[in-house]
VEXTIBA-104524 format. One record per residue: chain; x negated, y, z negated of N, C-alpha, C in turn; residue in one letter; residue number from 1. Coordinates in steps of 0.02 Angstrom, whole numbers, plus 50000, padded with zeros to 5 digits. Layout:
BEGIN
['A', [X, Y, Z], [X, Y, Z], [X, Y, Z], 'a', NUM];
...
This chain:
BEGIN
['A', [57884, 43298, 59686], [57816, 43308, 59659], [57772, 43253, 59686], 'x', 1];
['A', [57710, 43269, 59704], [57664, 43220, 59731], [57644, 43170, 59678], 'x', 2];
['A', [57632, 43109, 59701], [57608, 43057, 59655], [57541, 43078, 59627], 'x', 3];
['A', [57532, 43065, 59563], [57467, 43081, 59532], [57464, 43148, 59499], 'x', 4];
['A', [57516, 43190, 59510], [57515, 43257, 59480], [57561, 43262, 59419], 'x', 5];
['A', [57599, 43211, 59405], [57639, 43211, 59344], [57595, 43193, 59285], 'x', 6];
['A', [57594, 43232, 59232], [57551, 43217, 59175], [57566, 43147, 59147], 'x', 7];
['A', [57514, 43111, 59130], [57523, 43047, 59097], [57551, 43057, 59028], 'x', 8];
['A', [57582, 43005, 59000], [57613, 43011, 58934], [57564, 43034, 58882], 'x', 9];
['A', [57501, 43009, 58886], [57452, 43027, 58835], [57424, 43097, 58845], 'x', 10];
['A', [57445, 43130, 58902], [57423, 43199, 58913], [57472, 43249, 58882], 'x', 11];
['A', [57529, 43224, 58858], [57579, 43268, 58827], [57557, 43281, 58755], 'x', 12];
['A', [57537, 43341, 58743], [57506, 43358, 58679], [57558, 43364, 58623], 'x', 13];
['A', [57536, 43349, 58563], [57576, 43363, 58503], [57537, 43416, 58465], 'x', 14];
['A', [57562, 43478, 58468], [57525, 43535, 58440], [57554, 43559, 58374], 'x', 15];
['A', [57602, 43523, 58347], [57633, 43544, 58285], [57581, 43544, 58228], 'x', 16];
['A', [57585, 43597, 58187], [57542, 43601, 58128], [57473, 43631, 58141], 'x', 17];
['A', [57458, 43645, 58204], [57393, 43675, 58220], [57396, 43751, 58215], 'x', 18];
['A', [57339, 43782, 58205], [57335, 43855, 58208], [57339, 43875, 58282], 'x', 19];
['A', [57349, 43939, 58294], [57351, 43963, 58364], [57286, 43946, 58399], 'x', 20];
['A', [57230, 43957, 58365], [57165, 43943, 58397], [57157, 43869, 58411], 'x', 21];
['A', [57176, 43827, 58365], [57171, 43754, 58375], [57216, 43731, 58433], 'x', 22];
['A', [57276, 43759, 58435], [57323, 43742, 58488], [57295, 43763, 58556], 'x', 23];
['A', [57268, 43824, 58559], [57239, 43848, 58622], [57182, 43803, 58645], 'x', 24];
['A', [57138, 43784, 58599], [57081, 43743, 58618], [57102, 43672, 58638], 'x', 25];
['A', [57151, 43645, 58605], [57176, 43579, 58624], [57207, 43581, 58693], 'x', 26];
['A', [57245, 43635, 58706], [57275, 43643, 58771], [57222, 43652, 58825], 'x', 27];
['A', [57172, 43692, 58810], [57118, 43704, 58859], [57082, 43639, 58876], 'x', 28];
['A', [57073, 43596, 58827], [57040, 43532, 58840], [57080, 43490, 58888], 'x', 29];
['A', [57146, 43489, 58879], [57189, 43451, 58924], [57189, 43480, 58994], 'x', 30];
['A', [57191, 43546, 58999], [57190, 43579, 59064], [57124, 43566, 59100], 'x', 31];
['A', [57069, 43569, 59063], [57003, 43556, 59093], [56999, 43485, 59118], 'x', 32];
['A', [57026, 43438, 59080], [57024, 43368, 59101], [57064, 43357, 59165], 'x', 33];
['A', [57114, 43400, 59176], [57155, 43395, 59237], [57123, 43432, 59296], 'x', 34];
['A', [57065, 43463, 59285], [57031, 43497, 59339], [57056, 43567, 59352], 'x', 35];
['A', [57091, 43597, 59305], [57117, 43664, 59313], [57064, 43715, 59293], 'x', 36];
['A', [57052, 43764, 59337], [57000, 43813, 59325], [57018, 43861, 59269], 'x', 37];
['A', [56967, 43888, 59237], [56975, 43935, 59181], [57026, 43910, 59129], 'x', 38];
['A', [57015, 43850, 59104], [57065, 43819, 59059], [57077, 43858, 58995], 'x', 39];
['A', [57025, 43888, 58966], [57036, 43925, 58903], [57080, 43986, 58914], 'x', 40];
['A', [57068, 44021, 58970], [57109, 44079, 58986], [57180, 44058, 59002], 'x', 41];
['A', [57188, 44005, 59041], [57255, 43980, 59058], [57293, 43961, 58994], 'x', 42];
['A', [57258, 43927, 58948], [57290, 43907, 58886], [57311, 43968, 58845], 'x', 43];
['A', [57269, 44019, 58846], [57286, 44081, 58810], [57347, 44116, 58840], 'x', 44];
['A', [57347, 44123, 58906], [57402, 44157, 58940], [57469, 44122, 58925], 'x', 45];
['A', [57469, 44057, 58929], [57531, 44020, 58916], [57553, 44025, 58843], 'x', 46];
['A', [57505, 44023, 58797], [57522, 44028, 58726], [57547, 44098, 58710], 'x', 47];
['A', [57515, 44149, 58737], [57538, 44217, 58725], [57608, 44227, 58754], 'x', 48];
['A', [57621, 44196, 58811], [57688, 44200, 58841], [57740, 44170, 58795], 'x', 49];
['A', [57726, 44111, 58769], [57773, 44077, 58724], [57786, 44118, 58661], 'x', 50];
['A', [57734, 44150, 58635], [57740, 44187, 58572], [57761, 44260, 58583], 'x', 51];
['A', [57758, 44283, 58645], [57775, 44353, 58659], [57725, 44402, 58632], 'x', 52];
['A', [57661, 44385, 58634], [57608, 44427, 58606], [57562, 44455, 58659], 'x', 53];
['A', [57539, 44517, 58650], [57486, 44542, 58692], [57420, 44515, 58666], 'x', 54];
['A', [57365, 44530, 58701], [57301, 44499, 58683], [57277, 44521, 58614], 'x', 55];
['A', [57286, 44585, 58599], [57262, 44610, 58534], [57299, 44575, 58477], 'x', 56];
['A', [57365, 44570, 58483], [57404, 44537, 58430], [57387, 44463, 58426], 'x', 57];
['A', [57376, 44432, 58483], [57360, 44361, 58484], [57294, 44347, 58447], 'x', 58];
['A', [57243, 44385, 58463], [57178, 44373, 58432], [57176, 44392, 58358], 'x', 59];
['A', [57223, 44433, 58337], [57227, 44450, 58265], [57263, 44396, 58225], 'x', 60];
['A', [57293, 44348, 58259], [57334, 44297, 58225], [57310, 44226, 58238], 'x', 61];
['A', [57248, 44218, 58260], [57223, 44152, 58280], [57227, 44100, 58224], 'x', 62];
['A', [57222, 44123, 58162], [57222, 44075, 58105], [57292, 44056, 58083], 'x', 63];
['A', [57343, 44089, 58110], [57411, 44074, 58089], [57435, 44008, 58119], 'x', 64];
['A', [57479, 43972, 58084], [57504, 43908, 58110], [57555, 43918, 58166], 'x', 65];
['A', [57555, 43872, 58211], [57604, 43871, 58265], [57666, 43835, 58240], 'x', 66];
['A', [57723, 43870, 58236], [57782, 43837, 58209], [57809, 43785, 58259], 'x', 67];
['A', [57854, 43744, 58235], [57876, 43687, 58276], [57909, 43708, 58341], 'x', 68];
['A', [57952, 43759, 58337], [57987, 43781, 58397], [57937, 43808, 58449], 'x', 69];
['A', [57889, 43848, 58426], [57839, 43874, 58472], [57795, 43819, 58500], 'x', 70];
['A', [57779, 43769, 58457], [57738, 43713, 58480], [57773, 43675, 58535], 'x', 71];
['A', [57838, 43663, 58528], [57875, 43627, 58579], [57878, 43667, 58644], 'x', 72];
['A', [57889, 43733, 58637], [57891, 43775, 58697], [57823, 43775, 58733], 'x', 73];
['A', [57771, 43779, 58693], [57703, 43778, 58722], [57688, 43711, 58755], 'x', 74];
['A', [57708, 43657, 58724], [57697, 43591, 58754], [57734, 43586, 58820], 'x', 75];
['A', [57795, 43614, 58823], [57833, 43614, 58886], [57799, 43654, 58941], 'x', 76];
['A', [57773, 43713, 58922], [57737, 43754, 58970], [57675, 43719, 58995], 'x', 77];
['A', [57639, 43687, 58950], [57578, 43651, 58970], [57594, 43592, 59015], 'x', 78];
['A', [57648, 43557, 59002], [57668, 43501, 59045], [57680, 43526, 59117], 'x', 79];
['A', [57712, 43583, 59122], [57724, 43612, 59189], [57658, 43631, 59222], 'x', 80];
['A', [57612, 43660, 59184], [57548, 43680, 59214], [57507, 43619, 59233], 'x', 81];
['A', [57509, 43566, 59192], [57473, 43505, 59208], [57501, 43471, 59270], 'x', 82];
['A', [57565, 43485, 59285], [57596, 43461, 59346], [57582, 43507, 59405], 'x', 83];
['A', [57538, 43556, 59394], [57512, 43603, 59444], [57562, 43657, 59464], 'x', 84];
['A', [57610, 43671, 59422], [57651, 43730, 59433], [57609, 43791, 59416], 'x', 85];
['A', [57608, 43843, 59459], [57567, 43902, 59445], [57587, 43936, 59380], 'x', 86];
['A', [57538, 43961, 59345], [57550, 43997, 59282], [57598, 44055, 59292], 'x', 87];
['A', [57592, 44090, 59348], [57636, 44148, 59360], [57709, 44127, 59364], 'x', 88];
['A', [57724, 44069, 59391], [57793, 44046, 59394], [57818, 44023, 59326], 'x', 89];
['A', [57773, 43998, 59284], [57792, 43977, 59217], [57808, 44038, 59173], 'x', 90];
['A', [57766, 44089, 59178], [57777, 44149, 59137], [57827, 44196, 59168], 'x', 91];
['A', [57835, 44192, 59235], [57879, 44238, 59270], [57849, 44306, 59282], 'x', 92];
['A', [57782, 44312, 59274], [57749, 44377, 59282], [57682, 44369, 59318], 'x', 93];
['A', [57662, 44421, 59354], [57596, 44424, 59385], [57575, 44496, 59390], 'x', 94];
['A', [57513, 44511, 59370], [57488, 44579, 59376], [57464, 44592, 59447], 'x', 95];
['A', [57482, 44650, 59473], [57461, 44670, 59540], [57454, 44746, 59540], 'x', 96];
['A', [57396, 44769, 59558], [57381, 44841, 59561], [57400, 44876, 59496], 'x', 97];
['A', [57386, 44842, 59441], [57399, 44870, 59375], [57471, 44866, 59352], 'x', 98];
['A', [57513, 44832, 59391], [57584, 44826, 59374], [57601, 44755, 59354], 'x', 99];
['A', [57640, 44747, 59302], [57662, 44681, 59279], [57727, 44664, 59315], 'x', 100];
['A', [57722, 44628, 59371], [57779, 44615, 59414], [57814, 44550, 59395], 'x', 101];
['A', [57880, 44549, 59406], [57918, 44487, 59399], [57907, 44445, 59461], 'x', 102];
['A', [57894, 44380, 59451], [57885, 44335, 59507], [57927, 44272, 59496], 'x', 103];
['A', [57940, 44236, 59551], [57978, 44174, 59547], [57961, 44133, 59609], 'x', 104];
['A', [57981, 44069, 59610], [57968, 44028, 59669], [58003, 44052, 59732], 'x', 105];
['A', [58045, 44103, 59726], [58078, 44131, 59785], [58030, 44171, 59829], 'x', 106];
['A', [57972, 44187, 59802], [57924, 44229, 59839], [57853, 44210, 59823], 'x', 107];
['A', [57808, 44227, 59868], [57737, 44215, 59859], [57711, 44252, 59798], 'x', 108];
['A', [57665, 44222, 59762], [57632, 44255, 59706], [57583, 44307, 59733], 'x', 109];
['A', [57586, 44370, 59712], [57540, 44421, 59737], [57467, 44403, 59723], 'x', 110];
['A', [57423, 44416, 59772], [57352, 44401, 59766], [57312, 44465, 59759], 'x', 111];
['A', [57255, 44462, 59725], [57213, 44521, 59717], [57190, 44551, 59784], 'x', 112];
['A', [57177, 44508, 59834], [57152, 44534, 59898], [57203, 44577, 59933], 'x', 113];
['A', [57267, 44568, 59917], [57319, 44608, 59949], [57318, 44680, 59924], 'x', 114];
['A', [57286, 44692, 59868], [57280, 44761, 59843], [57243, 44806, 59893], 'x', 115];
['A', [57203, 44776, 59937], [57168, 44814, 59989], [57218, 44850, 60034], 'x', 116];
['A', [57274, 44818, 60050], [57325, 44849, 60091], [57353, 44911, 60056], 'x', 117];
['A', [57365, 44904, 59991], [57392, 44961, 59953], [57343, 45019, 59953], 'x', 118];
['A', [57279, 45004, 59939], [57228, 45057, 59937], [57223, 45093, 60004], 'x', 119];
['A', [57223, 45055, 60058], [57216, 45085, 60125], [57277, 45126, 60144], 'x', 120];
['A', [57336, 45100, 60127], [57398, 45137, 60142], [57402, 45201, 60101], 'x', 121];
['A', [57385, 45198, 60038], [57386, 45259, 59996], [57338, 45311, 60022], 'x', 122];
['A', [57280, 45290, 60045], [57232, 45337, 60073], [57260, 45371, 60136], 'x', 123];
['A', [57297, 45333, 60176], [57325, 45359, 60238], [57381, 45410, 60226], 'x', 124];
['A', [57418, 45402, 60171], [57476, 45446, 60159], [57463, 45497, 60104], 'x', 125];
['A', [57401, 45501, 60081], [57385, 45543, 60023], [57408, 45616, 60033], 'x', 126];
['A', [57399, 45642, 60093], [57415, 45712, 60106], [57487, 45723, 60129], 'x', 127];
['A', [57525, 45670, 60135], [57594, 45676, 60160], [57642, 45684, 60101], 'x', 128];
['A', [57690, 45729, 60109], [57737, 45742, 60054], [57789, 45686, 60046], 'x', 129];
['A', [57817, 45664, 60102], [57870, 45613, 60098], [57864, 45564, 60156], 'x', 130];
['A', [57810, 45526, 60159], [57800, 45479, 60214], [57846, 45419, 60209], 'x', 131];
['A', [57860, 45389, 60267], [57899, 45327, 60269], [57852, 45270, 60284], 'x', 132];
['A', [57852, 45220, 60241], [57811, 45160, 60250], [57857, 45100, 60256], 'x', 133];
['A', [57840, 45055, 60302], [57877, 44993, 60309], [57833, 44936, 60285], 'x', 134];
['A', [57858, 44899, 60236], [57822, 44841, 60208], [57855, 44778, 60237], 'x', 135];
['A', [57820, 44746, 60283], [57847, 44688, 60318], [57824, 44623, 60284], 'x', 136];
['A', [57872, 44581, 60268], [57855, 44521, 60229], [57846, 44540, 60156], 'x', 137];
['A', [57894, 44578, 60131], [57887, 44611, 60066], [57884, 44563, 60007], 'x', 138];
['A', [57915, 44505, 60013], [57914, 44458, 59957], [57942, 44488, 59893], 'x', 139];
['A', [57905, 44483, 59839], [57929, 44509, 59774], [57925, 44585, 59769], 'x', 140];
['A', [57902, 44618, 59823], [57898, 44691, 59823], [57834, 44719, 59795], 'x', 141];
['A', [57782, 44678, 59789], [57719, 44701, 59759], [57691, 44762, 59793], 'x', 142];
['A', [57685, 44759, 59859], [57656, 44815, 59896], [57702, 44875, 59893], 'x', 143];
['A', [57766, 44865, 59907], [57814, 44920, 59908], [57817, 44956, 59841], 'x', 144];
['A', [57821, 44919, 59787], [57826, 44950, 59721], [57761, 44985, 59703], 'x', 145];
['A', [57704, 44954, 59718], [57639, 44985, 59703], [57632, 45051, 59741], 'x', 146];
['A', [57654, 45054, 59803], [57651, 45116, 59841], [57696, 45169, 59810], 'x', 147];
['A', [57757, 45150, 59793], [57805, 45198, 59766], [57783, 45224, 59697], 'x', 148];
['A', [57753, 45181, 59657], [57730, 45202, 59591], [57672, 45251, 59597], 'x', 149];
['A', [57630, 45241, 59647], [57568, 45281, 59653], [57572, 45339, 59701], 'x', 150];
['A', [57629, 45348, 59735], [57639, 45407, 59778], [57709, 45434, 59763], 'x', 151];
['A', [57715, 45493, 59734], [57780, 45517, 59710], [57832, 45532, 59764], 'x', 152];
['A', [57810, 45538, 59827], [57857, 45556, 59879], [57870, 45502, 59930], 'x', 153];
['A', [57832, 45448, 59928], [57838, 45397, 59980], [57906, 45363, 59977], 'x', 154];
['A', [57932, 45347, 60036], [57991, 45305, 60042], [57970, 45241, 60076], 'x', 155];
['A', [57991, 45185, 60049], [57969, 45120, 60075], [58030, 45078, 60094], 'x', 156];
['A', [58028, 45051, 60155], [58077, 45001, 60175], [58043, 44933, 60168], 'x', 157];
['A', [58067, 44893, 60122], [58038, 44826, 60109], [58079, 44775, 60148], 'x', 158];
['A', [58048, 44744, 60198], [58084, 44699, 60243], [58061, 44627, 60230], 'x', 159];
['A', [58110, 44582, 60227], [58094, 44511, 60221], [58152, 44471, 60249], 'x', 160];
['A', [58139, 44409, 60272], [58193, 44367, 60297], [58230, 44333, 60239], 'x', 161];
['A', [58199, 44331, 60181], [58227, 44295, 60124], [58267, 44341, 60079], 'x', 162];
['A', [58331, 44326, 60072], [58374, 44366, 60028], [58353, 44359, 59954], 'x', 163];
['A', [58337, 44298, 59930], [58315, 44293, 59860], [58250, 44332, 59847], 'x', 164];
['A', [58205, 44332, 59895], [58143, 44371, 59886], [58159, 44445, 59881], 'x', 165];
['A', [58205, 44469, 59922], [58224, 44539, 59920], [58258, 44558, 59855], 'x', 166];
['A', [58296, 44512, 59827], [58327, 44525, 59762], [58273, 44534, 59709], 'x', 167];
['A', [58220, 44495, 59714], [58164, 44502, 59667], [58128, 44568, 59678], 'x', 168];
['A', [58120, 44588, 59741], [58088, 44653, 59756], [58130, 44710, 59727], 'x', 169];
['A', [58195, 44706, 59736], [58239, 44758, 59708], [58235, 44761, 59632], 'x', 170];
['A', [58230, 44702, 59602], [58223, 44699, 59528], [58158, 44733, 59506], 'x', 171];
['A', [58104, 44721, 59541], [58041, 44752, 59522], [58042, 44828, 59534], 'x', 172];
['A', [58073, 44849, 59588], [58079, 44920, 59601], [58118, 44955, 59546], 'x', 173];
['A', [58172, 44924, 59524], [58212, 44952, 59470], [58173, 44954, 59405], 'x', 174];
['A', [58135, 44901, 59391], [58097, 44897, 59329], [58046, 44953, 59323], 'x', 175];
['A', [58019, 44975, 59379], [57968, 45028, 59378], [57995, 45096, 59397], 'x', 176];
['A', [58061, 45102, 59400], [58092, 45167, 59410], [58086, 45196, 59480], 'x', 177];
['A', [58076, 45153, 59531], [58067, 45178, 59599], [58120, 45151, 59646], 'x', 178];
['A', [58174, 45125, 59619], [58226, 45095, 59662], [58255, 45144, 59712], 'x', 179];
['A', [58257, 45208, 59694], [58285, 45258, 59739], [58242, 45268, 59801], 'x', 180];
['A', [58179, 45248, 59797], [58133, 45258, 59854], [58109, 45193, 59886], 'x', 181];
['A', [58136, 45137, 59864], [58119, 45072, 59893], [58184, 45039, 59915], 'x', 182];
['A', [58192, 45032, 59981], [58252, 45000, 60008], [58234, 44929, 60029], 'x', 183];
['A', [58267, 44879, 59999], [58255, 44809, 60017], [58303, 44790, 60072], 'x', 184];
['A', [58276, 44771, 60130], [58316, 44758, 60190], [58300, 44689, 60218], 'x', 185];
['A', [58352, 44649, 60229], [58342, 44583, 60259], [58337, 44591, 60335], 'x', 186];
['A', [58284, 44564, 60364], [58275, 44570, 60436], [58215, 44531, 60460], 'x', 187];
['A', [58210, 44527, 60526], [58155, 44492, 60559], [58102, 44542, 60579], 'x', 188];
['A', [58049, 44546, 60540], [57994, 44592, 60553], [58019, 44663, 60562], 'x', 189];
['A', [58007, 44694, 60621], [58026, 44764, 60631], [58092, 44772, 60669], 'x', 190];
['A', [58127, 44717, 60680], [58188, 44721, 60721], [58241, 44766, 60690], 'x', 191];
['A', [58239, 44774, 60624], [58290, 44814, 60589], [58269, 44886, 60578], 'x', 192];
['A', [58210, 44905, 60603], [58184, 44972, 60592], [58195, 45016, 60654], 'x', 193];
['A', [58227, 45073, 60644], [58236, 45120, 60698], [58199, 45185, 60683], 'x', 194];
['A', [58174, 45219, 60734], [58138, 45281, 60723], [58065, 45270, 60706], 'x', 195];
['A', [58032, 45325, 60688], [57960, 45323, 60675], [57946, 45311, 60601], 'x', 196];
['A', [57885, 45288, 60588], [57863, 45281, 60519], [57789, 45298, 60516], 'x', 197];
['A', [57765, 45313, 60457], [57695, 45334, 60449], [57647, 45274, 60448], 'x', 198];
['A', [57666, 45222, 60410], [57623, 45163, 60403], [57667, 45100, 60402], 'x', 199];
['A', [57642, 45048, 60435], [57670, 44981, 60428], [57619, 44938, 60391], 'x', 200];
['A', [57638, 44910, 60335], [57595, 44863, 60300], [57627, 44794, 60304], 'x', 201];
['A', [57585, 44743, 60315], [57613, 44676, 60325], [57570, 44623, 60292], 'x', 202];
['A', [57600, 44584, 60249], [57568, 44525, 60221], [57610, 44466, 60243], 'x', 203];
['A', [57595, 44441, 60302], [57635, 44389, 60334], [57599, 44321, 60330], 'x', 204];
['A', [57634, 44267, 60347], [57602, 44201, 60345], [57541, 44198, 60392], 'x', 205];
['A', [57485, 44171, 60366], [57427, 44163, 60410], [57388, 44098, 60397], 'x', 206];
['A', [57417, 44053, 60358], [57386, 43987, 60349], [57400, 43944, 60410], 'x', 207];
['A', [57350, 43911, 60436], [57360, 43866, 60493], [57401, 43805, 60470], 'x', 208];
['A', [57448, 43785, 60511], [57490, 43728, 60493], [57449, 43666, 60477], 'x', 209];
['A', [57395, 43656, 60515], [57353, 43598, 60504], [57314, 43599, 60440], 'x', 210];
['A', [57310, 43657, 60408], [57274, 43664, 60345], [57319, 43655, 60284], 'x', 211];
['A', [57383, 43645, 60296], [57431, 43645, 60241], [57415, 43592, 60188], 'x', 212];
['A', [57402, 43532, 60211], [57391, 43477, 60163], [57328, 43485, 60122], 'x', 213];
['A', [57283, 43528, 60144], [57220, 43539, 60107], [57226, 43595, 60056], 'x', 214];
['A', [57282, 43629, 60054], [57291, 43683, 60006], [57296, 43655, 59935], 'x', 215];
['A', [57279, 43697, 59887], [57285, 43678, 59817], [57357, 43659, 59802], 'x', 216];
['A', [57368, 43608, 59759], [57437, 43588, 59744], [57479, 43644, 59714], 'x', 217];
['A', [57447, 43691, 59678], [57485, 43748, 59652], [57520, 43785, 59708], 'x', 218];
['A', [57486, 43791, 59765], [57515, 43825, 59823], [57561, 43779, 59861], 'x', 219];
['A', [57535, 43721, 59880], [57570, 43676, 59926], [57636, 43650, 59897], 'x', 220];
['A', [57638, 43638, 59832], [57698, 43608, 59802], [57747, 43659, 59774], 'x', 221];
['A', [57727, 43722, 59770], [57768, 43771, 59734], [57786, 43834, 59772], 'x', 222];
['A', [57739, 43862, 59810], [57753, 43926, 59843], [57790, 43914, 59909], 'x', 223];
['A', [57832, 43961, 59929], [57873, 43951, 59989], [57830, 43945, 60053], 'x', 224];
['A', [57838, 43890, 60088], [57798, 43879, 60149], [57814, 43933, 60201], 'x', 225];
['A', [57876, 43956, 60202], [57896, 44008, 60249], [57852, 44070, 60243], 'x', 226];
['A', [57827, 44083, 60183], [57786, 44143, 60171], [57712, 44131, 60185], 'x', 227];
['A', [57693, 44069, 60201], [57623, 44052, 60208], [57603, 44023, 60275], 'x', 228];
['A', [57645, 43982, 60305], [57628, 43944, 60365], [57633, 43989, 60427], 'x', 229];
['A', [57576, 44002, 60458], [57574, 44046, 60516], [57568, 44010, 60582], 'x', 230];
['A', [57585, 43946, 60584], [57584, 43910, 60647], [57516, 43879, 60661], 'x', 231];
['A', [57506, 43851, 60721], [57446, 43814, 60738], [57380, 43851, 60724], 'x', 232];
['A', [57378, 43915, 60742], [57315, 43953, 60730], [57322, 44004, 60674], 'x', 233];
['A', [57379, 44003, 60641], [57391, 44049, 60585], [57415, 44118, 60604], 'x', 234];
['A', [57418, 44132, 60669], [57433, 44200, 60691], [57500, 44207, 60728], 'x', 235];
['A', [57541, 44155, 60726], [57604, 44157, 60764], [57649, 44215, 60743], 'x', 236];
['A', [57658, 44224, 60678], [57703, 44277, 60654], [57669, 44345, 60663], 'x', 237];
['A', [57604, 44349, 60653], [57568, 44412, 60662], [57571, 44435, 60734], 'x', 238];
['A', [57567, 44389, 60782], [57573, 44408, 60853], [57641, 44438, 60867], 'x', 239];
['A', [57693, 44410, 60838], [57760, 44437, 60848], [57764, 44507, 60818], 'x', 240];
['A', [57734, 44517, 60761], [57733, 44583, 60731], [57697, 44633, 60776], 'x', 241];
['A', [57640, 44614, 60803], [57602, 44658, 60846], [57642, 44679, 60907], 'x', 242];
['A', [57679, 44633, 60936], [57721, 44649, 60994], [57775, 44700, 60974], 'x', 243];
['A', [57807, 44688, 60917], [57859, 44734, 60895], [57832, 44801, 60872], 'x', 244];
['A', [57769, 44801, 60848], [57740, 44863, 60821], [57714, 44910, 60875], 'x', 245];
['A', [57705, 44886, 60935], [57674, 44927, 60988], [57707, 44996, 60996], 'x', 246];
['A', [57773, 45001, 61002], [57802, 45068, 61010], [57794, 45113, 60948], 'x', 247];
['A', [57790, 45084, 60890], [57779, 45123, 60829], [57708, 45151, 60828], 'x', 248];
['A', [57659, 45109, 60846], [57590, 45131, 60847], [57579, 45185, 60900], 'x', 249];
['A', [57612, 45177, 60956], [57606, 45228, 61010], [57629, 45296, 60986], 'x', 250];
['A', [57675, 45298, 60938], [57701, 45361, 60910], [57660, 45386, 60850], 'x', 251];
['A', [57605, 45352, 60836], [57561, 45376, 60783], [57562, 45338, 60718], 'x', 252];
['A', [57599, 45283, 60716], [57602, 45242, 60655], [57538, 45202, 60647], 'x', 253];
['A', [57516, 45195, 60585], [57458, 45154, 60568], [57483, 45085, 60547], 'x', 254];
['A', [57453, 45032, 60575], [57471, 44964, 60558], [57415, 44931, 60519], 'x', 255];
['A', [57433, 44904, 60461], [57386, 44868, 60418], [57414, 44799, 60405], 'x', 256];
['A', [57377, 44747, 60423], [57401, 44679, 60414], [57348, 44635, 60382], 'x', 257];
['A', [57367, 44599, 60329], [57320, 44552, 60298], [57311, 44491, 60343], 'x', 258];
['A', [57249, 44466, 60347], [57233, 44408, 60388], [57188, 44360, 60348], 'x', 259];
['A', [57179, 44300, 60374], [57134, 44253, 60343], [57062, 44273, 60353], 'x', 260];
['A', [57018, 44248, 60310], [56948, 44271, 60311], [56908, 44247, 60371], 'x', 261];
['A', [56937, 44204, 60412], [56903, 44182, 60473], [56944, 44198, 60536], 'x', 262];
['A', [56990, 44246, 60529], [57035, 44262, 60584], [57022, 44331, 60615], 'x', 263];
['A', [56969, 44364, 60594], [56958, 44432, 60617], [56955, 44440, 60692], 'x', 264];
['A', [56914, 44400, 60725], [56906, 44406, 60797], [56971, 44389, 60834], 'x', 265];
['A', [57004, 44336, 60813], [57066, 44315, 60847], [57122, 44366, 60835], 'x', 266];
['A', [57126, 44393, 60775], [57178, 44442, 60760], [57166, 44506, 60799], 'x', 267];
['A', [57104, 44528, 60803], [57087, 44588, 60842], [57103, 44578, 60915], 'x', 268];
['A', [57088, 44519, 60942], [57104, 44505, 61012], [57179, 44506, 61024], 'x', 269];
['A', [57217, 44479, 60977], [57290, 44480, 60983], [57317, 44552, 60982], 'x', 270];
['A', [57287, 44594, 60940], [57309, 44664, 60936], [57293, 44700, 61001], 'x', 271];
['A', [57235, 44688, 61030], [57216, 44721, 61093], [57260, 44697, 61150], 'x', 272];
['A', [57280, 44634, 61148], [57324, 44608, 61200], [57393, 44640, 61197], 'x', 273];
['A', [57417, 44651, 61136], [57483, 44682, 61127], [57482, 44757, 61137], 'x', 274];
['A', [57425, 44789, 61121], [57419, 44862, 61125], [57351, 44880, 61155], 'x', 275];
['A', [57344, 44875, 61221], [57279, 44886, 61253], [57248, 44954, 61240], 'x', 276];
['A', [57290, 45005, 61229], [57264, 45073, 61220], [57250, 45090, 61147], 'x', 277];
['A', [57266, 45045, 61102], [57259, 45060, 61030], [57187, 45051, 61006], 'x', 278];
['A', [57173, 45083, 60949], [57109, 45072, 60915], [57119, 45014, 60866], 'x', 279];
['A', [57075, 44965, 60871], [57082, 44904, 60831], [57017, 44891, 60793], 'x', 280];
['A', [57024, 44876, 60729], [56966, 44857, 60689], [56987, 44807, 60636], 'x', 281];
['A', [56937, 44775, 60606], [56949, 44728, 60552], [56907, 44750, 60493], 'x', 282];
['A', [56939, 44758, 60434], [56903, 44780, 60375], [56895, 44723, 60325], 'x', 283];
['A', [56839, 44722, 60288], [56826, 44667, 60242], [56857, 44679, 60173], 'x', 284];
['A', [56862, 44624, 60135], [56883, 44630, 60065], [56821, 44641, 60022], 'x', 285];
['A', [56830, 44640, 59956], [56775, 44654, 59910], [56719, 44603, 59916], 'x', 286];
['A', [56735, 44544, 59941], [56684, 44492, 59949], [56650, 44494, 60017], 'x', 287];
['A', [56668, 44544, 60058], [56638, 44552, 60123], [56668, 44508, 60177], 'x', 288];
['A', [56725, 44477, 60164], [56758, 44434, 60213], [56812, 44471, 60250], 'x', 289];
['A', [56823, 44454, 60313], [56877, 44484, 60352], [56942, 44477, 60313], 'x', 290];
['A', [56979, 44533, 60307], [57040, 44530, 60268], [57097, 44572, 60295], 'x', 291];
['A', [57081, 44627, 60330], [57135, 44672, 60351], [57126, 44694, 60423], 'x', 292];
['A', [57177, 44683, 60463], [57180, 44708, 60532], [57207, 44778, 60530], 'x', 293];
['A', [57172, 44825, 60563], [57192, 44895, 60565], [57203, 44916, 60637], 'x', 294];
['A', [57263, 44941, 60652], [57280, 44962, 60720], [57310, 45032, 60718], 'x', 295];
['A', [57284, 45076, 60761], [57310, 45144, 60764], [57307, 45170, 60835], 'x', 296];
['A', [57341, 45225, 60848], [57343, 45253, 60916], [57276, 45285, 60933], 'x', 297];
């Protein structure tokens, strides 16, 4: 752990005897003092996790006292958050595309901007009865599971180099009843894929190596660097994917890859270099920033 990120002794709260509302507000004050954004919401999420309550039940019980066991558990969760461990890793859950997914430090935490890949892929396969989609860099299986849940006939091959990440993806697929249509496969990008597929979706590392130390400590100290570091210009792994994807695209496969918000021109140039005859475009996210590389025949 980096120096300066361990909570000071006086930051360790004693929440025994407080009501739920008082405990939440005390926790939020400590989180705010540590510079953590949305402290009241973060305090609520952690307290609801400790108590096992949904929002409606939580807000109906704000005046109830926090018992000693729950107070100690909450204090422990807050200590982890004050040390900049992501809330999703503390709770073991993260919502993505309306799904409550299991997450762990074995895989990247799903981001809202990645939902754009799911939306675009679903639009591409909407009229297909049983399309095959390859999810490269599957991580916890967020994209693969979201596709399978929202398309009754899709088959997804979820590829990742990390065996622990694939175990998490398989766990999520089973939890949502789509394990029969989501195959978790360990491999290097598309090297393990034979034959044609309808869509390739990829959320690969695209952070520049030189930018690593400037990342938020929640990311830098906790999430797997293998899933984030894309080399000197952030596109090293994506270039390898583009080279491997060329024969698939030539046969009619659509390639969708998430990129950094300042990588549109460079990513498009890399795609054109790998596939001179392909159609290449870059689509924005909801904030209007470059987010998705689109390549088709």
